[in-house]
Each structure stands twice: as structure tokens, then as C-alpha cells.
C-alpha positions in Angstrom: 224.4 158.6 274.1 222.1 157.7 277.1 224.5 154.8 278.1 227.4 157.2 277.9 225.7 159.8 280.1 224.8 157.1 282.6 228.4 155.8 282.7 229.7 159.3 283.3 227.2 159.9 286.1 228.2 156.6 287.8 231.9 157.5 287.5 231.1 160.9 289.0 229.4 159.5 292.0 232.3 157.0 292.6 234.9 159.7 292.4 233.2 162.4 294.4 231.9 162.0 298.0 228.1 161.9 298.0 226.9 164.8 300.2 224.0 167.1 300.0 222.1 168.8 302.9 219.4 169.6 300.4 216.7 167.1 299.5 213.6 167.8 297.6 211.2 166.4 300.2 212.7 168.5 303.0 213.7 165.8 305.5 216.6 166.1 308.0 219.8 165.0 306.3 222.8 163.3 308.1 225.1 162.7 305.1 227.8 165.2 306.2 227.8 163.7 309.7 228.1 160.1 308.4 231.0 161.0 306.2 233.3 160.9 309.3 231.9 157.9 311.0 233.0 155.0 308.8 236.0 153.7 310.7 234.7 154.4 314.2 231.1 153.2 313.8 230.4 151.5 310.4 233.4 149.1 309.8 234.9 148.7 313.3 234.3 145.3 315.0 231.4 145.1 317.5 233.8 145.0 320.5 235.1 148.4 319.4 231.7 149.9 318.5 230.5 148.9 322.0 233.1 151.3 323.4 231.6 154.3 321.6 229.2 156.3 323.8 226.2 157.8 321.9 227.2 161.0 320.1 225.2 164.2 319.3 226.1 166.1 316.1 224.5 168.9 314.1 224.4 169.2 310.3 225.0 172.4 308.5 221.3 173.3 308.8 221.4 172.9 312.6 219.5 169.6 312.7 220.7 167.5 315.6 221.3 163.8 315.2 222.3 161.1 317.6 224.7 158.3 316.7 224.2 155.2 318.8 224.5 151.4 318.9 221.6 149.0 319.5 221.9 145.2 319.7 219.5 142.3 319.3 220.0 138.6 319.2 221.5 138.2 315.7 222.4 141.8 314.5 223.8 145.1 315.8 222.5 148.3 314.4 224.2 151.7 314.2 221.6 154.5 314.1 222.1 158.1 312.9 218.7 159.5 314.1 217.3 163.0 314.1 216.1 164.9 317.1 212.4 164.9 318.1 210.5 166.3 321.0 207.3 164.8 322.5 205.1 166.0 325.3 205.2 163.8 328.3 202.7 163.9 331.2 204.5 163.9 334.6 202.4 163.1 337.6 203.1 164.0 341.2 201.3 164.5 344.5 200.6 168.1 343.4 198.9 167.0 340.2 200.5 166.7 336.8 202.5 168.8 334.3 203.4 168.6 330.7 207.1 168.4 329.9 208.9 168.2 326.6 211.2 165.1 326.2 214.0 164.8 323.8 214.1 161.7 321.7 216.0 160.3 318.7 213.7 157.7 317.1 215.5 155.2 315.0 212.7 155.0 312.5 211.8 158.7 312.4 211.7 160.7 309.1 215.3 161.3 308.3 216.8 158.4 310.2 219.5 156.2 308.8 220.5 152.8 310.1 223.3 150.3 309.3 222.4 146.7 310.2 225.4 144.3 310.6 225.6 140.6 311.4 226.6 140.0 315.0 228.7 136.8 314.3 230.6 138.0 311.3 230.4 141.8 311.6 229.5 142.0 307.9 227.0 144.6 306.7 223.6 143.3 305.9 221.7 146.4 304.8 221.4 150.2 305.1 218.0 151.6 305.6 216.7 155.2 305.0 213.5 156.3 306.7 212.1 159.3 304.7 208.4 159.5 305.5 206.1 160.0 308.4 205.0 156.4 308.2 208.1 154.3 309.3 206.5 151.2 307.6 207.7 152.8 304.3 211.4 152.8 303.7 214.2 152.2 301.2 217.1 149.9 301.9 220.3 148.8 300.3 222.0 145.4 300.6 225.5 144.4 299.4 225.8 142.0 296.5 229.4 141.5 295.3 230.8 144.9 294.4 227.5 146.7 294.1 224.5 147.5 296.2 220.9 146.3 295.5 217.9 148.5 296.4 214.6 147.5 298.0 211.5 149.7 298.4 209.2 148.4 301.2 205.6 149.6 301.8 204.0 148.2 305.0 205.7 144.8 304.8 205.5 144.4 301.0 208.2 144.9 298.5 207.3 147.4 295.7 210.8 146.7 294.4 213.4 144.1 295.5 217.0 143.5 294.6 217.2 146.3 292.0 220.8 146.9 291.0 222.1 150.5 291.7 225.4 150.3 289.9 227.0 151.8 293.1 229.3 150.2 295.7 227.5 149.4 299.0 230.0 151.6 300.9 228.8 154.7 299.0 225.6 154.6 301.0 227.6 155.1 304.3 227.7 158.8 303.3 225.0 159.2 300.6 222.3 161.7 301.4 218.6 160.9 300.7 218.8 163.3 297.7 221.7 161.2 296.4 219.5 158.1 296.8 216.7 159.7 294.8 219.1 160.7 292.0 220.7 157.2 291.9 217.4 155.3 291.9 215.0 157.7 290.3 214.6 155.5 287.2 215.0 152.3 289.0 212.5 152.4 291.9 208.8 153.3 291.7 209.0 156.5 293.8 205.5 157.5 292.5 204.2 154.8 294.9 205.4 156.6 297.9 205.9 160.3 297.2 202.6 162.2 297.0 201.3 165.7 296.8 199.3 166.3 300.0 197.2 169.0 298.4 195.3 166.5 296.2 192.9 165.1 298.8 190.4 167.9 299.5 187.5 166.0 297.9 188.3 162.8 299.8 188.3 164.7 303.1 185.1 166.4 302.3 183.3 163.2 301.6 184.7 161.6 304.7 183.4 164.5 306.8 179.9 164.4 305.2 179.6 160.6 305.7 180.8 160.8 309.3 178.2 163.5 310.1 175.4 161.3 308.6 176.3 158.0 310.3 174.1 158.5 313.4 171.0 158.7 311.1 171.8 155.3 309.5 170.5 151.9 310.8 171.2 148.6 309.2 168.4 146.5 307.6 169.2 143.4 305.6 168.5 143.5 301.9 167.5 147.2 302.0 168.2 150.0 299.6 166.5 153.2 298.4 165.5 153.3 294.8 165.3 156.2 292.3 162.0 157.2 293.9 163.4 157.3 297.4 161.3 154.2 298.2 162.8 151.6 300.6 162.9 148.3 298.7 164.3 144.8 298.9 167.5 144.4 296.8 166.6 140.8 296.2 163.2 141.3 294.6 162.5 145.0 294.3 159.5 145.0 296.5 158.8 147.7 299.1 159.6 147.4 302.8 157.2 148.0 305.5 159.0 150.0 308.2 158.0 150.2 311.9 157.1 153.6 313.2 160.2 153.9 315.4 162.4 153.4 312.4 160.9 156.0 310.0 163.3 158.7 311.1 166.3 156.6 310.4 167.9 155.7 307.0 167.6 152.0 306.8 170.2 150.3 304.7 171.9 146.9 304.1 175.6 146.6 303.5 175.1 147.0 299.7 172.5 149.7 300.2 175.0 151.7 302.3 177.6 152.0 299.6 174.8 152.8 297.1 173.8 155.6 299.4 177.3 157.0 299.1 177.1 156.7 295.3 173.7 158.3 295.2 175.3 161.3 297.1 177.5 161.8 294.1 175.0 161.0 291.4 171.9 162.9 292.5 173.5 166.5 292.4 174.5 165.8 288.7 171.7 163.6 287.4 168.8 164.9 289.5 167.9 161.4 290.6 169.2 158.3 292.3 170.5 155.0 290.8 168.0 152.3 289.8 168.2 148.8 291.3 168.0 146.6 288.1 171.4 147.7 286.5 173.2 147.2 289.8 172.3 143.5 290.1 173.4 142.6 286.6 175.8 139.7 286.6 179.4 140.5 285.8 181.1 137.1 286.2 180.7 134.2 283.8 181.2 130.7 285.1 181.0 127.3 283.4 177.6 125.7 284.2 179.1 122.3 284.8 182.1 123.6 286.7 182.5 123.8 290.5 181.4 127.5 290.7 178.7 127.0 288.2 177.2 124.2 290.2 177.4 126.3 293.4 175.9 129.3 291.7 172.7 127.4 291.2 172.3 127.3 294.9 174.1 130.5 296.1 174.6 134.0 294.8 178.4 133.7 294.8 179.2 137.1 293.3 176.5 139.4 294.6 178.6 142.2 296.1 181.2 141.9 293.4 178.5 142.5 290.7 177.1 145.3 292.9 180.3 147.4 293.3 181.3 146.9 289.6 177.9 148.2 288.4 177.8 150.9 291.1 181.2 152.4 290.2 180.3 152.1 286.5 177.1 154.0 287.1 178.9 156.8 288.8 181.4 157.0 285.9 178.5 157.1 283.4 176.9 160.0 285.2 180.2 161.9 285.4 180.9 161.4 281.7 177.3 161.7 280.4 177.7 158.4 278.6 176.5 154.9 279.6 179.3 152.5 280.4 179.1 148.8 281.4 181.6 147.6 284.0 184.0 146.1 281.5 184.1 149.4 279.5 184.4 151.8 282.4 187.9 151.0 283.8 186.6 150.9 287.3 188.2 147.6 288.3 191.4 147.9 290.3 193.8 145.2 289.0 197.3 146.6 289.6 200.1 144.3 290.8 202.5 146.6 292.6 204.2 144.0 294.9 206.4 141.1 294.0 207.0 139.7 297.5 206.1 140.1 301.1 207.9 140.1 304.5 206.5 137.3 306.7 207.4 135.8 310.1 209.3 133.1 308.3 211.1 135.3 305.8 210.4 136.8 302.4 207.7 135.0 300.3 206.6 135.6 296.7 203.0 136.7 296.3 200.4 137.2 293.6 198.8 140.5 294.5 195.7 140.5 292.3 193.5 137.4 291.4 190.8 137.8 288.7 187.3 137.8 290.1 188.7 137.4 293.7 190.6 140.6 294.2 193.3 141.1 296.8 194.1 139.3 300.0 193.4 141.6 303.0 197.0 141.1 304.1 198.2 143.4 301.3 195.4 146.0 301.7 197.3 148.5 303.8 200.2 148.5 301.3 197.8 148.6 298.4 195.8 151.6 299.7 199.1 153.5 300.3 200.1 152.9 296.7 196.6 153.8 295.4 196.5 157.0 297.5 199.9 158.0 295.9 199.1 157.1 292.3 195.4 157.9 292.1 194.9 160.9 294.4 191.4 162.0 295.0 190.0 158.5 294.4 188.0 156.3 296.7 187.2 152.6 296.4 184.2 150.4 296.7 185.1 147.0 298.0 183.4 143.6 297.8 184.4 141.2 300.6 184.7 137.6 299.7 184.2 135.7 302.9 183.5 132.1 303.9 180.0 131.0 304.6 180.5 128.4 307.3 176.8 127.9 308.0 176.7 125.4 305.1 178.6 122.2 304.4 180.9 122.2 302.6 181.9 125.8 303.2 181.3 128.3 300.4 183.3 131.4 299.3 180.9 134.1 298.6 180.8 137.9 297.9 178.2 139.2 300.4 179.3 142.4 302.1 180.4 145.8 300.7 182.7 148.5 302.0 184.1 151.9 301.0 187.8 152.9 301.4 188.9 156.6 301.4 192.8 156.7 301.4 194.6 160.0 301.7 197.6 161.8 303.0 197.6 164.4 305.8 199.4 167.7 305.5 202.5 166.3 307.3 202.7 163.4 304.8 201.2 160.8 307.1 199.0 158.2 305.4 195.4 157.5 306.6 192.5 155.6 305.3 188.9 155.9 306.5 186.8 152.7 306.0 183.0 152.8 306.0 181.2 149.5 306.3 177.7 148.6 307.5 176.8 152.1 308.6 179.9 152.7 310.6 183.5 153.9 310.3 186.6 152.0 311.3 190.3 152.3 310.8 192.0 150.4 308.0 194.2 148.4 310.5 191.1 147.3 312.4 189.4 146.2 309.1 192.4 144.2 308.1 192.4 142.5 311.5 188.7 141.7 311.3 188.8 140.4 307.8 192.3 139.0 307.7 191.4 135.7 306.1 189.2 137.2 303.3 189.6 138.7 299.9 188.5 142.2 298.8 187.7 143.2 295.2 188.0 146.9 294.5 186.5 149.4 292.1 187.5 153.0 291.8 185.4 156.2 291.9 186.6 159.8 291.6 185.7 161.7 294.8 183.9 165.0 294.6 183.2 167.9 296.9 179.7 168.0 295.3 178.5 165.2 297.6 175.1 165.4 299.1 173.7 162.1 300.4 170.1 162.3 301.7 
């Protein structure tokens, strides 16, 4: 019965022009405009397309679009792009004034683009931009008589080469709502379509941490214990603090993320987390293996152990039941990407590696997916870097970080990163740690967050 219904639906779409000004996410739609452009813009040879001046057209809702040609070295692109206005500062000898400038961005929310090969004129792909972040898009490529679908998130494929059962030419006039209907059971739309009302607790925690940052100073190996005593993480002994430091909260990298966790735990449990459970080992290695030999000289997994135990402790307080890290479900182990777009083409990737985590190169894509699929969750991270002060070099988990991904009211993605007592943007973090791995553990955010 399901196969019959699917076949009837496919025949319906092939027989009836795909057009719908409505779409469930409310973006500008150009399908009715594109219905009349095929011969003049989409299938005509490049020499003829070059003769077409840019056109302005309105859809039934009054949204204005521009149809135009752009060329590069190997392809030529036909854009059907929605109108946008930006404020531009105009300077003169009398000062400056703000003017509104009309634009038609090719990667704006609601844009559609056909990309063709410059030598042969053959279509290569059709791309739909449907979100505030233009790094997220869906595209269709011809393969024989049908179109294949890709879903791309910040340079990584969440889905690639998925058959649609539809001719490629149907997407010349297909609306974005048609795209959703055709691919709703074929593409992981839950990775990219989020409810922006689900991030109040995340924003609350970000605001509180941001307000407290000026009071924090970094001190190696430092944390506050359950008695609010400043102690060494390595041996549990008390610190002696200079007088000029007493008004500051002195924390190490690991102590800083514990300070965040304590802000969640203390309102519920009436006390802070203890040191001993947080340094419990979570990784087993063979004593005579390479890592086993190294672990006799170095603490290879310190920050990995720390964030696993830290997240598990928060879960235990939330639930009122004690969980070890391997019982708590805090480890992030998803593999949402099959391949990645690189400077040399598309390459297959292994997203998650056990006891190593994720390469920083996929972190922006990964945080986007996590924000969509686990709203209201933040993540402790353990950074596996390279200690180049020893020979041979050693890969070790030393530093800790906290990621707070969320979506703004307009649908734009953002992620606040807190590390070593300061805040940075996710893109800056990825640039700084681009050669490293990050292991992640998840913690549910809360508006009941009161760090000392």
C-alpha cells in the first residue's frame, strides 16, 4: 500500500507543474517566476543567456526577485534571488548619512541558483538557500533521468547523492515546499530546521557566564572544592593565594568548566562537586601498548576523564541517582556526516573516533546539528592537542572548553565558546585549534544557574 501511494505521488508530481507560494518555514518563494524562465535562462546556450539583461519580477505575495547571470572560470550561474535592503554609510564633505541600498544576494534565504558547465552548457546542480546561514543549503544534481539530493551544512554533507525519484528538470520550477515534500523522508531535515523558542536556558547561562568573566583569573591546576576551598586538582592540597588575587576567582582550564557545572549543581544539591570523582579514569589502555607505555609518563586523558565525570555528575544531581560516565549517556558520539567539501574536492570522513572525539574541522557543522537536534543543551569539550615540548611529540587531553550552540529568533545559528576564563566565537576557536581533536559531553542547560 505504501509503495502504491508513493508511486501515485511521484506520478502526480511529474504530471502537474510544481508550484506553491506557500512554504512552512516562510521564506520568499520564486517557483511561479521560474516556471517561465526555462527556455530563456535555464536551457539556452551561454551565448544567448549573455544577451539577457537582469530582470526583476514579483511573485504573487509581492516578493521581488532578480534573475541574472554570473560567470566564473569553469561555470556560469543563473540566480533567482530575493530582494534585500541594507543600510550603507555615505560620507561627504558635509559629514555622513545612512542610505538604504537594494541588493539581491545570490545566497540569501529564498535564493535559487542553477549552475551549468561553461564548456558544455550542461546543468551541474540546482541549489536552494533556505536559512539565514548560507553555509547550509540543499542541492540537486542530474544523474541519468533523475535528480540526486545533497544536504550540506558548513562544508560537510549530511546527505549526499540521495535519489529523489524526480527528473532534474522538475527543480527548475519546484518551490521549496515541493522540495520538502519530495525529500521529507529522504533527507535529515531535523538537522537543519529548528524551533528558535527552545534556547532560553542556553541564552540565560551565556549571559550569566559573560557577566562573571571579569571576576575570573587563570591559575594552573586550580579548582574550588565542595567547601569553597581553592585546591590543586593534581593532589587536592590547598593553594596559598597572594593578597591581590583574593578578590578574583582563580581557576585552571578544568577548574573553569567545573565552575560552570557547580553553578548548575549547587542550587539543586546545596553544595559543589568534589574533586575525587572528577579525576577517576575513564579510558583503559593496554599496559604494554603504545598509549599504555606513554601513560606511565604522561596523563594522556586528563581533560577527557574530567569532562566525562563532570557531565555525569550534573546528570546525577538532575536525576537524583548516581551515574558513572558510561551509564549516563553524556558522551556525544553521533556521526552525522559522510563526506566533506575540501579544496581538492569531496573526501570521505570519519566524523567520530572513540576516545579521540571529533576533528575541529567538523565542529561548526557538528554544533549546528547538535543545536537543531538537542535544543537547550550545552557541551563540555576536552581538547586533544600535541605536546611539542617533549620528543617524540605526545597527543594529550589537557585543556577544557564549553560550547553553547543556539539559534537566534531570525533563525541564524550562533555558538558561544568559553575557554580559560574568556569567551570567543566558534569560528575563532576552530581557527586556533584547527589541528586538534575535541571530545564532547552533553549537559542540559538550566535557567537555575548561579555560579559563585
